[in-house]
TORPA-216230 format. One line per field, with one value per residue (C-alpha): chain; x negated, y, z negated; residue number from 1. Coordinates in steps of 0.2 Angstrom, whole numbers, plus 2048, in hexadecimal, padded with zeros to 3 digits. Layout:
residues N
kette (A	...) .
c1 (X	...) .
c2 (Y	...) .
c3 (Z	...) .
nr (NUM	...) .
//
This chain:
residues 104
kette (A	A	A	A	A	A	A	A	A	A	A	A	A	A	A	A	A	A	A	A	A	A	A	A	A	A	A	A	A	A	A	A	A	A	A	A	A	A	A	A	A	A	A	A	A	A	A	A	A	A	A	A	A	A	A	A	A	A	A	A	A	A	A	A	A	A	A	A	A	A	A	A	A	A	A	A	A	A	A	A	A	A	A	A	A	A	A	A	A	A	A	A	A	A	A	A	A	A	A	A	A	A	A	A) .
c1 (800	7F9	7FC	809	813	811	818	827	82A	83B	835	841	844	849	839	829	816	809	7FA	7EF	7FB	7FA	7E7	7E6	7F3	7F0	7DF	7DA	7CD	7D1	7CA	7D5	7E4	7DF	7DE	7EF	7F6	7ED	7F4	805	80A	809	814	816	828	822	814	816	812	800	803	80A	816	81B	82A	825	829	818	810	815	810	7FF	7FB	7FF	7F4	7E6	7E7	7E7	7D7	7CF	7D5	7D2	7C5	7D2	7C9	7CE	7D3	7E1	7E8	7F5	7FC	7FD	806	812	816	817	823	82E	82E	833	841	848	847	851	85E	85F	863	870	879	878	880	88E	891	893) .
c2 (800	811	822	826	816	81C	82D	826	818	819	81A	814	807	7F9	7FA	7F2	7F4	7E7	7EB	7EB	7F8	802	802	806	814	81C	824	81D	80F	7FD	801	811	807	7F9	806	80C	7FA	7F7	807	801	810	806	7F7	7EA	7E3	7D1	7D0	7BD	7BA	7B9	7C7	7D6	7E2	7F4	7FF	80A	81A	818	81C	82E	831	827	831	841	83B	838	849	851	846	84D	85F	862	855	84C	841	82E	830	83B	830	826	836	83F	830	830	842	840	832	83C	84B	83F	838	849	84F	840	843	855	851	845	852	85F	853	84F	862	865) .
c3 (800	805	7FF	80C	807	7F5	7F9	802	7F5	7EC	7DA	7CD	7C0	7CD	7D7	7D1	7D5	7D1	7C6	7D6	7DE	7CE	7CE	7E1	7E0	7CF	7D1	7C0	7BD	7B8	7A7	7A5	7A9	79D	78F	793	792	782	77A	77F	789	79A	798	7A5	7A9	7A8	79A	799	7AB	7B3	7BF	7B8	7C0	7BA	7BE	7CC	7C3	7BA	7CB	7CA	7B8	7B9	7C9	7C0	7B2	7BF	7C6	7B4	7B1	7C0	7BF	7AD	7A9	79D	791	791	77F	784	792	787	780	790	798	78A	78D	7A0	79E	792	79E	7AC	7A2	79C	7AE	7B4	7A6	7AA	7BC	7B7	7AC	7BA	7C6	7B9	7B7	7CA) .
nr (1	2	3	4	5	6	7	8	9	10	11	12	13	14	15	16	17	18	19	20	21	22	23	24	25	26	27	28	29	30	31	32	33	34	35	36	37	38	39	40	41	42	43	44	45	46	47	48	49	50	51	52	53	54	55	56	57	58	59	60	61	62	63	64	65	66	67	68	69	70	71	72	73	74	75	76	77	78	79	80	81	82	83	84	85	86	87	88	89	90	91	92	93	94	95	96	97	98	99	100	101	102	103	104) .
//
């Protein structure tokens, strides 16, 4: 999967990406992703299976985390907390869009 495919992918709770796709598209190293897994902020849908898959919405947050890392020289110690905040912002934006649609 290339960057154009990632940009056009419909990212929601129903689509999944493999660990390999996450590594390829995230902009983070394997070690950095493993640290996010170990900290519990990145959670696979199928922990018990040999090949993990993740909700595709993680791509957006993790890609943003990668940009923050590059642009602001974000320290690896801050990755987990930053990802938590990015995911919370994404959730709140989704809820706000839903409320706006109900209102209209």
